One Martini backbone bead per residue (centre of mass of N, CA, C, O) as a GRO file, in nm:
protein
  284
    1UNK     BB    1   0.289   0.493   0.834
    2UNK     BB    2   0.079   0.620   0.650
    3UNK     BB    3  -0.134   0.404   0.688
    4UNK     BB    4  -0.171   0.432   0.997
    5UNK     BB    5  -0.247   0.740   1.005
    6UNK     BB    6  -0.507   0.701   0.832
    7UNK     BB    7  -0.652   0.494   1.010
    8UNK     BB    8  -0.648   0.672   1.266
    9UNK     BB    9  -0.852   0.886   1.160
   10UNK     BB   10  -1.082   0.648   1.142
   11UNK     BB   11  -1.048   0.481   1.427
   12UNK     BB   12  -0.820   0.277   1.389
   13UNK     BB   13  -0.646   0.032   1.521
   14UNK     BB   14  -0.281   0.091   1.525
   15UNK     BB   15   0.044   0.002   1.384
   16UNK     BB   16   0.402   0.086   1.336
   17UNK     BB   17   0.670  -0.078   1.195
   18UNK     BB   18   1.002   0.089   1.231
   19UNK     BB   19   1.289   0.174   1.078
   20UNK     BB   20   1.546   0.354   1.282
   21UNK     BB   21   1.780   0.565   1.313
   22UNK     BB   22   1.967   0.689   1.565
   23UNK     BB   23   1.990   0.979   1.455
   24UNK     BB   24   1.643   0.988   1.442
   25UNK     BB   25   1.488   0.934   1.722
   26UNK     BB   26   1.399   1.211   1.815
   27UNK     BB   27   1.219   1.276   1.582
   28UNK     BB   28   1.026   1.029   1.610
   29UNK     BB   29   0.951   1.102   1.915
   30UNK     BB   30   0.809   1.393   1.806
   31UNK     BB   31   0.585   1.275   1.661
   32UNK     BB   32   0.242   1.294   1.617
   33UNK     BB   33   0.270   0.948   1.574
   34UNK     BB   34   0.422   0.802   1.808
   35UNK     BB   35   0.187   0.601   1.919
   36UNK     BB   36   0.221   0.413   1.656
   37UNK     BB   37   0.507   0.336   1.714
   38UNK     BB   38   0.750   0.061   1.626
   39UNK     BB   39   1.071   0.077   1.719
   40UNK     BB   40   1.364  -0.002   1.518
   41UNK     BB   41   1.690   0.024   1.597
   42UNK     BB   42   1.967   0.160   1.408
   43UNK     BB   43   2.240   0.250   1.267
   44UNK     BB   44   2.244   0.565   1.197
   45UNK     BB   45   2.051   0.669   0.931
   46UNK     BB   46   1.771   0.752   0.771
   47UNK     BB   47   1.589   0.743   0.512
   48UNK     BB   48   1.559   0.982   0.244
   49UNK     BB   49   1.287   1.153   0.102
   50UNK     BB   50   1.224   1.358  -0.193
   51UNK     BB   51   0.979   1.629  -0.280
   52UNK     BB   52   0.924   1.804  -0.581
   53UNK     BB   53   0.720   2.095  -0.620
   54UNK     BB   54   0.553   2.253  -0.861
   55UNK     BB   55   0.332   2.494  -0.980
   56UNK     BB   56   0.182   2.257  -1.163
   57UNK     BB   57   0.201   1.978  -0.959
   58UNK     BB   58   0.454   1.835  -1.004
   59UNK     BB   59   0.626   1.529  -0.892
   60UNK     BB   60   0.952   1.484  -0.760
   61UNK     BB   61   1.126   1.194  -0.690
   62UNK     BB   62   1.392   1.141  -0.424
   63UNK     BB   63   1.528   0.829  -0.366
   64UNK     BB   64   1.696   0.684  -0.144
   65UNK     BB   65   1.879   0.441  -0.042
   66UNK     BB   66   1.856   0.146   0.130
   67UNK     BB   67   1.971   0.042   0.401
   68UNK     BB   68   2.118  -0.197   0.550
   69UNK     BB   69   2.044  -0.474   0.778
   70UNK     BB   70   2.043  -0.678   1.016
   71UNK     BB   71   1.938  -0.967   1.132
   72UNK     BB   72   1.856  -0.868   1.406
   73UNK     BB   73   1.665  -0.636   1.305
   74UNK     BB   74   1.476  -0.815   1.153
   75UNK     BB   75   1.383  -0.997   1.385
   76UNK     BB   76   1.270  -0.746   1.557
   77UNK     BB   77   1.056  -0.670   1.348
   78UNK     BB   78   0.894  -0.929   1.359
   79UNK     BB   79   0.843  -0.922   1.666
   80UNK     BB   80   0.687  -0.643   1.650
   81UNK     BB   81   0.455  -0.746   1.488
   82UNK     BB   82   0.345  -0.973   1.667
   83UNK     BB   83   0.302  -0.796   1.913
   84UNK     BB   84   0.097  -0.587   1.778
   85UNK     BB   85  -0.117  -0.804   1.705
   86UNK     BB   86  -0.172  -0.898   1.995
   87UNK     BB   87  -0.249  -0.622   2.123
   88UNK     BB   88  -0.480  -0.545   1.882
   89UNK     BB   89  -0.617  -0.782   1.737
   90UNK     BB   90  -0.540  -0.821   1.446
   91UNK     BB   91  -0.672  -0.855   1.103
   92UNK     BB   92  -0.415  -0.693   0.980
   93UNK     BB   93  -0.130  -0.704   0.758
   94UNK     BB   94   0.094  -0.444   0.651
   95UNK     BB   95   0.304  -0.441   0.364
   96UNK     BB   96   0.526  -0.152   0.334
   97UNK     BB   97   0.746  -0.051   0.124
   98UNK     BB   98   1.090  -0.079   0.153
   99UNK     BB   99   1.305  -0.345   0.144
  100UNK     BB  100   1.568  -0.437   0.296
  101UNK     BB  101   1.864  -0.542   0.332
  102UNK     BB  102   2.027  -0.851   0.474
  103UNK     BB  103   2.334  -0.901   0.484
  104UNK     BB  104   2.345  -0.864   0.152
  105UNK     BB  105   2.047  -0.969   0.151
  106UNK     BB  106   1.744  -1.031   0.072
  107UNK     BB  107   1.448  -0.998   0.225
  108UNK     BB  108   1.221  -1.209   0.370
  109UNK     BB  109   0.850  -1.220   0.384
  110UNK     BB  110   0.737  -1.503   0.432
  111UNK     BB  111   0.736  -1.526   0.741
  112UNK     BB  112   0.540  -1.294   0.787
  113UNK     BB  113   0.302  -1.420   0.621
  114UNK     BB  114   0.287  -1.692   0.774
  115UNK     BB  115   0.241  -1.582   1.062
  116UNK     BB  116  -0.020  -1.422   0.999
  117UNK     BB  117  -0.183  -1.661   0.890
  118UNK     BB  118  -0.167  -1.846   1.142
  119UNK     BB  119  -0.317  -1.603   1.314
  120UNK     BB  120  -0.568  -1.520   1.119
  121UNK     BB  121  -0.444  -1.301   0.914
  122UNK     BB  122  -0.443  -1.050   0.692
  123UNK     BB  123  -0.265  -0.983   0.393
  124UNK     BB  124  -0.097  -0.682   0.282
  125UNK     BB  125   0.057  -0.576  -0.033
  126UNK     BB  126   0.301  -0.275  -0.062
  127UNK     BB  127   0.539  -0.312  -0.269
  128UNK     BB  128   0.865  -0.369  -0.431
  129UNK     BB  129   1.053  -0.526  -0.644
  130UNK     BB  130   1.190  -0.800  -0.528
  131UNK     BB  131   0.988  -0.845  -0.301
  132UNK     BB  132   0.733  -0.855  -0.494
  133UNK     BB  133   0.838  -1.076  -0.696
  134UNK     BB  134   0.865  -1.299  -0.480
  135UNK     BB  135   0.567  -1.307  -0.375
  136UNK     BB  136   0.433  -1.360  -0.660
  137UNK     BB  137   0.521  -1.650  -0.712
  138UNK     BB  138   0.420  -1.736  -0.393
  139UNK     BB  139   0.113  -1.598  -0.245
  140UNK     BB  140   0.068  -1.738   0.007
  141UNK     BB  141  -0.152  -1.559   0.233
  142UNK     BB  142  -0.250  -1.337   0.035
  143UNK     BB  143  -0.524  -1.123   0.021
  144UNK     BB  144  -0.363  -0.847  -0.066
  145UNK     BB  145  -0.260  -0.679  -0.377
  146UNK     BB  146  -0.078  -0.354  -0.452
  147UNK     BB  147  -0.030  -0.256  -0.755
  148UNK     BB  148   0.068  -0.096  -1.007
  149UNK     BB  149   0.086  -0.088  -1.331
  150UNK     BB  150   0.394  -0.130  -1.366
  151UNK     BB  151   0.413  -0.373  -1.167
  152UNK     BB  152   0.207  -0.557  -1.305
  153UNK     BB  153   0.354  -0.576  -1.574
  154UNK     BB  154   0.615  -0.700  -1.461
  155UNK     BB  155   0.495  -0.959  -1.325
  156UNK     BB  156   0.357  -1.061  -1.606
  157UNK     BB  157   0.487  -0.946  -1.884
  158UNK     BB  158   0.318  -0.696  -1.982
  159UNK     BB  159   0.125  -0.470  -2.130
  160UNK     BB  160  -0.066  -0.176  -2.030
  161UNK     BB  161  -0.353   0.004  -2.216
  162UNK     BB  162  -0.605  -0.122  -2.068
  163UNK     BB  163  -0.847  -0.232  -1.876
  164UNK     BB  164  -0.836  -0.524  -1.972
  165UNK     BB  165  -0.536  -0.569  -1.921
  166UNK     BB  166  -0.556  -0.542  -1.613
  167UNK     BB  167  -0.765  -0.761  -1.562
  168UNK     BB  168  -0.580  -1.001  -1.683
  169UNK     BB  169  -0.344  -0.957  -1.497
  170UNK     BB  170  -0.487  -0.992  -1.226
  171UNK     BB  171  -0.582  -1.279  -1.278
  172UNK     BB  172  -0.310  -1.407  -1.296
  173UNK     BB  173  -0.235  -1.337  -0.993
  174UNK     BB  174  -0.478  -1.490  -0.875
  175UNK     BB  175  -0.389  -1.782  -0.977
  176UNK     BB  176  -0.148  -1.773  -0.765
  177UNK     BB  177  -0.328  -1.688  -0.471
  178UNK     BB  178  -0.458  -1.412  -0.477
  179UNK     BB  179  -0.748  -1.265  -0.362
  180UNK     BB  180  -0.679  -0.946  -0.399
  181UNK     BB  181  -0.656  -0.713  -0.678
  182UNK     BB  182  -0.515  -0.394  -0.637
  183UNK     BB  183  -0.505  -0.127  -0.874
  184UNK     BB  184  -0.312   0.149  -0.927
  185UNK     BB  185  -0.385   0.425  -1.194
  186UNK     BB  186  -0.405   0.698  -1.105
  187UNK     BB  187  -0.593   0.889  -1.301
  188UNK     BB  188  -0.774   0.607  -1.348
  189UNK     BB  189  -0.763   0.489  -1.063
  190UNK     BB  190  -0.927   0.189  -0.958
  191UNK     BB  191  -0.870  -0.177  -0.959
  192UNK     BB  192  -1.087  -0.468  -0.877
  193UNK     BB  193  -0.989  -0.810  -0.828
  194UNK     BB  194  -1.207  -1.096  -0.777
  195UNK     BB  195  -1.433  -1.349  -0.711
  196UNK     BB  196  -1.677  -1.121  -0.746
  197UNK     BB  197  -1.503  -0.940  -0.952
  198UNK     BB  198  -1.524  -0.604  -1.106
  199UNK     BB  199  -1.388  -0.292  -0.998
  200UNK     BB  200  -1.437   0.062  -1.049
  201UNK     BB  201  -1.265   0.370  -0.939
  202UNK     BB  202  -1.336   0.738  -0.932
  203UNK     BB  203  -1.175   1.043  -0.836
  204UNK     BB  204  -1.174   1.386  -0.803
  205UNK     BB  205  -0.948   1.612  -0.763
  206UNK     BB  206  -0.922   1.956  -0.634
  207UNK     BB  207  -0.608   1.891  -0.669
  208UNK     BB  208  -0.255   1.928  -0.744
  209UNK     BB  209   0.025   1.885  -0.524
  210UNK     BB  210   0.085   1.570  -0.393
  211UNK     BB  211   0.161   1.222  -0.456
  212UNK     BB  212   0.287   1.157  -0.200
  213UNK     BB  213   0.096   0.902  -0.028
  214UNK     BB  214  -0.149   0.815  -0.196
  215UNK     BB  215  -0.137   0.504  -0.184
  216UNK     BB  216  -0.161   0.482   0.123
  217UNK     BB  217  -0.440   0.617   0.143
  218UNK     BB  218  -0.582   0.421  -0.045
  219UNK     BB  219  -0.531   0.160   0.125
  220UNK     BB  220  -0.673   0.259   0.383
  221UNK     BB  221  -0.943   0.302   0.248
  222UNK     BB  222  -0.990   0.004   0.169
  223UNK     BB  223  -0.988  -0.116   0.452
  224UNK     BB  224  -1.219   0.049   0.558
  225UNK     BB  225  -1.430  -0.027   0.339
  226UNK     BB  226  -1.414  -0.343   0.403
  227UNK     BB  227  -1.355  -0.420   0.682
  228UNK     BB  228  -1.475  -0.725   0.815
  229UNK     BB  229  -1.509  -0.823   0.552
  230UNK     BB  230  -1.491  -0.969   0.271
  231UNK     BB  231  -1.521  -1.024  -0.097
  232UNK     BB  232  -1.779  -0.891  -0.155
  233UNK     BB  233  -1.929  -0.692  -0.371
  234UNK     BB  234  -2.017  -0.462  -0.182
  235UNK     BB  235  -1.741  -0.434  -0.029
  236UNK     BB  236  -1.572  -0.377  -0.289
  237UNK     BB  237  -1.712  -0.116  -0.378
  238UNK     BB  238  -1.660   0.044  -0.121
  239UNK     BB  239  -1.357   0.015  -0.108
  240UNK     BB  240  -1.305   0.144  -0.397
  241UNK     BB  241  -1.436   0.417  -0.319
  242UNK     BB  242  -1.241   0.486  -0.075
  243UNK     BB  243  -0.977   0.473  -0.223
  244UNK     BB  244  -1.025   0.692  -0.437
  245UNK     BB  245  -1.089   0.919  -0.239
  246UNK     BB  246  -0.832   0.927  -0.060
  247UNK     BB  247  -0.633   0.958  -0.296
  248UNK     BB  248  -0.749   1.230  -0.406
  249UNK     BB  249  -0.712   1.386  -0.146
  250UNK     BB  250  -0.395   1.348  -0.111
  251UNK     BB  251  -0.306   1.523  -0.375
  252UNK     BB  252  -0.426   1.799  -0.235
  253UNK     BB  253  -0.183   1.774  -0.047
  254UNK     BB  254   0.132   1.867   0.087
  255UNK     BB  255   0.144   1.616   0.245
  256UNK     BB  256   0.192   1.278   0.305
  257UNK     BB  257   0.009   1.293   0.551
  258UNK     BB  258  -0.281   1.274   0.664
  259UNK     BB  259  -0.492   1.528   0.840
  260UNK     BB  260  -0.774   1.465   0.686
  261UNK     BB  261  -1.143   1.369   0.609
  262UNK     BB  262  -1.245   1.614   0.499
  263UNK     BB  263  -1.388   1.667   0.208
  264UNK     BB  264  -1.445   1.415   0.036
  265UNK     BB  265  -1.445   1.288  -0.261
  266UNK     BB  266  -1.627   1.145  -0.480
  267UNK     BB  267  -1.715   0.827  -0.618
  268UNK     BB  268  -1.706   0.627  -0.912
  269UNK     BB  269  -1.876   0.326  -0.977
  270UNK     BB  270  -1.776   0.021  -1.166
  271UNK     BB  271  -1.904  -0.254  -1.296
  272UNK     BB  272  -1.766  -0.395  -1.537
  273UNK     BB  273  -1.576  -0.242  -1.718
  274UNK     BB  274  -1.461  -0.120  -2.003
  275UNK     BB  275  -1.201  -0.287  -2.173
  276UNK     BB  276  -1.136  -0.061  -2.404
  277UNK     BB  277  -1.026   0.138  -2.226
  278UNK     BB  278  -0.785   0.373  -2.208
  279UNK     BB  279  -0.503   0.469  -2.069
  280UNK     BB  280  -0.343   0.743  -1.958
  281UNK     BB  281  -0.119   0.546  -1.797
  282UNK     BB  282   0.060   0.339  -1.945
  283UNK     BB  283   0.218   0.017  -1.946
  284UNK     BB  284   0.534  -0.046  -2.151
   0.00000   0.00000   0.00000
């Protein structure tokens, strides 16, 4: 939902397929972004995540477990994705957030990726845990994968202490079939590795208020910056800059969903960054 809301701010036609508990349908239908939602209703309540923000700007995230859903609901969500893609003439399908278990078994995203690819759409993946690990084993059809440094370290099985470590790990992921690996590195900015080269971008936030949703805003910015172009060097540099700028903008706001794109901080872009630079937040 956060990705779609940010894209909507930029004037991009978008829709968000979301699984919502029946107990919370009225709340979802009152949402300011209700026109973007394609709701798949399931029994019970919706998962609730809580962010606690202290006076120093530190964010503590308390994420509730994701309730399992039925196989029928999972198929309905897949059908809603296909329907939204047809309605919008979508160029991208973004898989983001936590993937629920289906009938006590991990949900497979392979069918979603393959269906999108068959329809000529590019797929961006920004999930975590078992779902991300499963897709990373054989990522055929995935145009863009967005791990953070800790997720990338886990996928490759190595510690990441420098920019060079991140580049090496991203290249290993690309070798499996991912088109673009975009790694979010927190305070260290974003790093994009593709066939066209390596681009680093960083923007200074005007304040640190809330980190929740910053990754979603950053991904939306990347897609907006990339536009309808492929992975050329100029497009990637622009996309990395937009991603860093939107992410830095997001952490300065108290809300999880971006409310405005006014006064975005400028991003500094570096092609082929110094591999020896140490990460502020290493993944070990």
